[in-house]
C-alpha positions in Angstrom: 0.1 -68.3 21.7 -0.3 -67.8 25.2 1.1 -64.2 24.9 -1.1 -63.4 22.0 -4.2 -64.6 23.8 -3.1 -62.1 26.7 -2.9 -59.3 24.1 -6.3 -60.0 22.7 -7.6 -59.8 26.2 -6.0 -56.6 26.7 -7.4 -55.1 23.5 -10.8 -56.5 24.3 -10.7 -55.0 27.9 -9.5 -51.6 26.5 -12.2 -51.4 24.1 -15.1 -52.8 26.1 -17.0 -49.5 26.5 -16.5 -48.8 22.7 -17.8 -52.2 21.9 -20.7 -51.9 24.2 -22.0 -48.5 23.1 -20.3 -47.5 20.0 -20.5 -50.7 18.1 -24.0 -51.2 19.0 -25.0 -47.8 18.1 -22.6 -46.3 15.6 -20.7 -49.1 14.0 -21.6 -49.7 10.4 -21.6 -53.1 8.6 -18.8 -54.2 6.6 -18.5 -52.8 3.1 -16.4 -52.9 0.1 -13.7 -50.6 -0.5 -15.7 -49.2 -3.5 -18.5 -48.2 -1.2 -16.3 -45.9 1.1 -16.1 -42.4 0.4 -12.9 -40.9 -0.4 -10.0 -41.4 -2.8 -8.7 -44.9 -3.2 -5.1 -44.0 -2.5 -6.0 -42.4 0.8 -7.6 -45.6 1.8 -4.5 -47.5 0.8 -2.3 -45.3 2.8 -4.6 -45.5 5.7 -4.4 -49.2 5.7 -0.7 -49.5 5.6 0.6 -46.5 7.4 0.3 -44.7 10.7 -0.1 -46.0 14.2 -2.9 -48.4 13.2 -0.6 -49.9 10.7 2.1 -50.6 13.3 -0.5 -51.9 15.4 -1.4 -54.5 13.1 1.8 -56.0 13.7 1.2 -56.7 17.1 0.0 -60.2 18.2 -3.8 -60.5 18.4 -4.4 -57.0 17.3 -3.8 -58.3 13.6 -6.9 -60.5 14.1 -9.0 -57.4 14.6 -7.5 -55.3 11.7 -7.0 -57.8 9.0 -8.9 -60.4 7.1 -8.5 -63.1 4.5 -10.8 -61.0 2.4 -8.9 -57.6 1.7 -12.2 -55.9 1.0 -13.4 -56.6 4.5 -12.9 -53.9 7.1 -12.9 -54.6 11.1 -16.0 -53.4 12.8 -13.9 -52.4 15.8 -12.2 -49.5 13.7 -15.5 -48.3 12.1 -17.7 -45.6 13.5 -20.5 -43.6 12.4 -22.7 -40.9 14.0 -26.2 -42.0 14.6 -29.6 -40.5 15.7 -28.9 -41.3 19.2 -26.3 -38.6 19.5 -28.2 -35.9 17.6 -31.1 -36.2 19.9 -29.1 -34.9 22.9 -28.7 -31.4 21.6 -26.9 -29.1 24.0 -27.8 -25.5 24.1 -25.0 -23.8 22.4 -22.8 -20.8 23.6 -21.6 -19.8 20.2 -23.9 -20.3 17.4 -22.3 -22.0 14.0 -22.4 -18.6 12.4 -20.5 -17.0 15.1 -23.0 -15.0 17.3 -22.7 -15.6 21.1 -26.0 -17.0 22.5 -25.7 -14.6 25.5 -28.2 -12.3 26.6 -27.5 -9.5 29.4 -30.4 -9.2 31.9 -31.0 -7.2 35.1 -28.5 -4.4 34.3 -28.7 -1.6 36.5 -29.1 1.7 34.6 -28.8 0.3 31.3 -30.4 3.0 29.1 -28.3 5.5 30.9 -25.0 3.7 30.2 -26.0 3.1 26.5 -26.8 6.8 26.2 -23.4 7.6 27.6 -21.6 5.7 24.8 -24.2 6.8 22.1 -21.6 6.3 19.2 -21.2 2.7 19.9 -24.9 2.2 20.6 -25.9 3.5 17.4 -23.1 1.5 15.5 -24.4 -1.7 17.0 -28.0 -0.9 16.5 -29.7 -2.3 13.5 -29.9 -0.2 10.4 -33.6 0.9 10.6 -32.8 2.5 14.0 -29.6 4.0 12.8 -31.4 5.6 9.9 -34.3 6.8 12.0 -32.0 8.5 14.2 -30.0 10.0 11.3 -33.2 11.7 9.9 -34.6 12.7 13.3 -31.3 14.5 14.1 -31.5 16.7 11.1 -35.3 17.2 11.3 -35.2 18.1 15.1 -32.2 20.4 14.6 -34.1 22.3 11.4 -37.3 22.5 13.8 -35.5 23.7 16.9 -33.7 26.5 15.1 -36.8 27.4 13.0 -38.5 28.1 16.5 -35.6 30.4 17.4 -35.6 32.3 14.3 -39.3 32.9 14.6 -38.8 34.1 18.3 -36.2 36.4 17.0 -38.2 37.8 14.2 -41.4 37.9 16.4 -39.4 39.8 19.1 -38.1 42.3 16.7 -41.5 42.9 15.3 -40.8 41.7 11.8 -44.0 39.8 11.7 -46.3 42.9 12.3 -48.3 44.0 9.3 -47.2 47.6 9.7 -43.4 46.6 9.6 -44.1 44.5 6.6 -46.0 47.5 4.9 -43.2 49.9 5.8 -40.5 49.8 3.0 -38.0 51.6 5.2 -38.2 49.0 8.0 -35.2 46.8 8.3 -35.8 43.4 9.4 -33.5 40.7 11.2 -34.1 38.3 8.3 -35.4 39.4 5.1 -38.2 37.8 3.4 -39.2 35.8 6.4 -42.9 36.4 7.3 -44.3 33.0 8.7 -43.0 30.1 10.6 -42.8 28.1 7.4 -40.4 30.6 6.0 -38.5 30.4 9.2 -38.3 26.7 8.9 -36.9 27.0 5.2 -34.3 29.5 6.3 -33.2 27.2 9.1 -32.6 24.6 6.5 -30.9 26.9 4.1 -28.6 28.3 6.8 -27.6 24.7 8.5 -26.6 23.3 5.0 -25.3 26.6 3.5 -27.8 26.3 0.6 -28.2 30.0 0.0 -31.0 30.4 -2.5 -30.4 34.0 -2.5 -33.8 35.5 -1.3 -33.6 35.1 2.5 -30.6 36.4 4.4 -29.7 38.0 7.7 -29.0 41.7 8.2 -26.8 43.6 10.6 -30.1 44.9 12.4 -30.0 42.1 15.0 -26.9 40.9 16.7 -28.8 37.9 18.1 -29.6 36.7 14.6 -25.9 36.9 13.5 -25.0 34.8 16.6 -27.8 32.2 16.1 -26.6 31.9 12.4 -23.1 31.0 13.4 -24.4 28.7 16.1 -26.5 26.8 13.7 -23.8 26.5 11.1 -21.5 25.0 13.9 -24.3 22.7 15.0 -24.9 21.6 11.5 -21.4 20.6 10.8 -21.1 18.6 14.0 -24.3 16.7 13.5 -23.4 15.8 9.9 -20.0 14.7 11.0 -21.3 12.4 13.7 -24.0 10.8 11.5 -21.6 10.4 8.6 -19.0 8.8 11.1 -21.7 6.3 12.2 -22.7 5.3 8.8 -19.2 4.7 7.8 -18.3 2.8 10.8 -21.4 0.6 10.3 -20.3 0.0 6.5 -16.8 -0.7 7.3 -17.3 -2.9 10.4 -14.8 -5.9 10.3 -17.7 -8.1 11.7 -19.0 -8.1 7.9 -15.7 -9.6 6.7 -16.2 -12.6 8.9 -19.2 -13.6 6.3 -16.5 -14.7 3.9 -14.5 -16.7 6.6 -15.7 -20.3 6.6 -15.5 -23.2 9.2 -16.2 -26.7 8.2 -19.6 -28.1 9.2 -18.1 -30.9 11.2 -14.8 -31.7 13.1 -13.2 -35.1 12.6 -11.0 -37.2 14.8 -8.5 -39.6 13.1 -4.8 -40.4 13.3 -2.0 -38.2 12.1 1.7 -39.4 12.1 0.4 -42.1 14.6 -1.3 -39.6 17.0 -5.1 -39.1 17.4 -5.9 -35.6 16.6 -9.2 -33.4 16.5 -9.2 -31.4 13.2 -11.4 -28.9 11.8 -11.1 -26.7 8.4 -11.0 -23.2 8.2 -11.2 -21.1 4.7 -11.4 -17.7 3.2 -13.5 -16.9 0.0 -11.8 -13.5 -0.7 -8.6 -12.7 -2.6 -7.6 -10.2 0.1 -6.1 -12.3 2.7 -6.1 -12.3 6.3 -2.6 -11.1 7.7 -1.0 -12.5 10.9 -4.1 -15.1 11.3 -4.0 -17.2 14.2 -6.4 -19.8 15.5 -7.8 -20.5 19.0 -10.1 -23.2 20.4 -11.7 -23.6 23.8 -13.6 -26.3 25.3 -16.6 -25.3 27.3 -17.9 -28.0 29.9 -19.4 -28.3 33.3 -16.7 -28.9 36.1 -16.9 -29.8 39.7 -13.9 -28.5 41.7 -12.5 -30.4 44.6 -14.3 -28.2 47.0 -17.5 -29.0 45.4 -18.0 -25.8 43.5 -19.7 -26.3 40.3 -18.6 -24.4 37.4 -21.4 -24.7 34.7 -19.3 -23.2 31.8 -15.7 -23.9 32.5 -13.3 -22.9 29.8 -10.2 -24.9 28.9 -7.9 -23.9 26.2 -7.0 -26.3 23.5 -3.7 -26.3 21.8 -4.2 -26.0 18.1 -2.4 -24.9 14.8 -1.7 -26.0 11.3 0.7 -28.5 12.8 -0.9 -28.9 16.1 1.9 -26.7 17.7 1.9 -23.3 16.2 -1.3 -21.3 16.1 -0.3 -18.9 13.4 -1.1 -20.0 10.0 -0.1 -18.8 6.3 -3.9 -18.3 5.5 -3.9 -18.5 1.5 -6.1 -21.4 1.2 -8.4 -23.5 3.3 -6.3 -25.0 6.2 -7.0 -28.0 8.4 -6.3 -27.0 12.0 -5.1 -29.8 14.2 -5.3 -30.4 18.0 -3.2 -33.3 19.1 -4.9 -35.3 21.9 -2.1 -35.6 24.4 -2.2 -36.4 28.0 -2.8 -32.6 28.4 -5.7 -32.6 26.5 -9.2 -32.6 28.0 -10.1 -35.3 25.1 -7.5 -37.7 26.3 -9.7 -40.0 28.2 -12.6 -40.0 25.6 -13.4 -42.9 23.3 -15.7 -43.1 20.5 -18.6 -44.2 22.8 -17.8 -41.6 25.5 -18.1 -38.9 22.9 -21.7 -40.0 22.3 -22.5 -39.4 26.0 -20.3 -36.4 26.8 -21.8 -32.9 27.0 -19.5 -30.1 26.0 -18.9 -27.6 23.3 -15.7 -26.6 21.4 -15.5 -22.9 20.5 -13.2 -22.1 17.7 -11.8 -18.6 17.0 -9.9 -17.1 13.8 -8.3 -13.7 14.3 -6.2 -11.6 12.1 -5.8 -8.4 10.3 -7.9 -7.5 7.0 -5.2 -6.9 4.3 -7.4 -4.2 2.5 -8.4 -2.1 5.6 -5.9 -3.0 8.3 -8.8 -3.6 10.8 -8.7 -6.5 13.2 -11.5 -9.2 12.7 -12.7 -12.1 14.5 -14.6 -15.3 13.2 -16.2 -17.8 15.5 -17.8 -21.0 15.3 -18.3 -24.2 17.4 -18.7 -27.9 17.4 -20.8 -30.2 19.8 -20.1 -33.9 20.4 -22.6 -35.0 17.7 -20.9 -32.8 15.0 -17.5 -34.4 15.6 -17.0 -37.3 13.2 -15.0 -40.2 14.6 -12.8 -41.9 12.1 -13.1 -39.5 9.2 -10.7 -37.4 7.4 -11.1 -34.3 5.2 -10.8 -34.6 1.3 -8.3 -32.5 -0.2 -9.6 -29.5 -2.2 -6.7 -27.7 -3.6 -5.5 -28.9 -7.0 -3.1 -27.4 -9.7 -4.4 -26.6 -13.2 -1.7 -26.8 -15.8 -3.8 -24.9 -18.3 -3.6 -21.6 -16.3 -0.7 -22.5 -13.9 -2.9 -21.7 -10.9 -3.8 -23.6 -7.7 -7.6 -24.1 -7.6 -9.7 -24.4 -4.5 -12.8 -26.3 -5.0 -15.3 -25.1 -2.2 -17.7 -27.9 -2.9 -15.3 -30.2 -1.1 -14.9 -28.1 1.8 -17.2 -30.0 4.1 -16.5 -33.3 2.5 -15.0 -36.1 4.7 -14.3 -39.9 4.0 -13.9 -42.7 6.6 -10.4 -44.1 7.6 -9.5 -46.7 10.0 -9.3 -45.2 13.6 -9.1 -47.0 16.8 -12.3 -46.5 18.8 -10.6 -46.4 22.1 -9.5 -43.3 23.9 -6.0 -41.9 23.4 -5.0 -42.9 26.9 -6.1 -46.6 26.3 -4.1 -46.4 22.9 -0.9 -45.1 24.7 -1.3 -47.9 27.2 -1.3 -50.6 24.5 1.6 -49.2 22.8 3.6 -48.9 26.0 2.9 -52.4 27.0 3.8 -53.6 23.5 7.1 -51.7 23.8 7.8 -53.3 27.1 7.0 -56.8 25.8 9.4 -56.1 23.0 12.0 -54.9 25.2 11.7 -58.1 27.3 11.9 -60.2 24.2 14.9 -58.3 23.1 16.9 -59.4 26.2 15.7 -63.0 26.0 13.0 -62.7 28.7 10.0 -64.8 28.0 6.9 -62.8 27.9 4.7 -65.6 29.3 6.2 -64.9 32.6 5.0 -61.3 32.5 1.2 -61.8 31.6 0.5 -60.6 35.1 1.2 -57.1 34.0 -1.7 -57.4 31.4 
């Protein structure tokens, strides 16, 4: 009994920050199993399996996790986000829909640099500006060459009344008598319309040269503008509109290990080839020398199994980050999660199957968007009527509560290590009472 008392003291000391903050602010009262969201079979597996199930057999811990009434659940292993955490909203680096909350300011010679890469500038511009440039490029080219044609016929004297009255006079361009007719001839020449009335003659070599120059210029302008419109329509950025990230991330146990998980999905039938996932934690850091890094980026190891970042992306997949000693979340408990200020940016990259272009979808999670003690509901089922696997996207963001220790992974590993050490001492016949000083 004395050893059991020591274990109770260890657990209570380990979970002291959690019971002081998370239990006070984020712990829900006891409920029946019927009130808990999620399938009943998942609840049964959670109560009997996993690391929490093995901890129930430890002396003292069973008092926190079990009860005479099977419908009661321990408050130390219940957690719920509250308004307290939602009030402390951190300014995002990446919005939920994937756009970066970054604006470049005080860039020297910005306009000149944008004009040097005019193609990319027009592709990135909004449609109204692209269409305006599209229309103005043609109109200005028509007007510019119309002025040139007017100068040619004016210099040659084709606009003189005597020349127009002389039937033997050979003009540079037939049936061009005013500036309006020059503009109309410019449009016909550039787009090779050729209505038949207006045409050049061999009287003026400069007219033949301008006709060739305008034909080449018109083809170049048309190819350039069509390329911009096609590039805007086929941008892989639009493909990200059908790539989904779950509204919240969750923290729960999987195979006895606390894990951070979020879900990704694709609404289209055309798949993302070579899909792989990345995640980065952005947080303020102070170096040993006192340098403040306000947006320090630290890579999180993520994958479908928590190890390999490449996934076979044919249906919604839960991405796992195992909270190991190398993880920046290793020292965070449920109560620490309410106080911390960081942002987890998640990135999905791959090749679009239909176009072969590379695309990237992004999202982010703040601490108040991470649900501790929750698990995603399954959403893929097999339909015997059609012989197909059906994905119900109505359940994409749904989670249900599961028993999860509120302490940090570091404290949980310490408890397990001490329990294993105690078991080894009992195995060799050494009394655990004499080793209570370790606790």
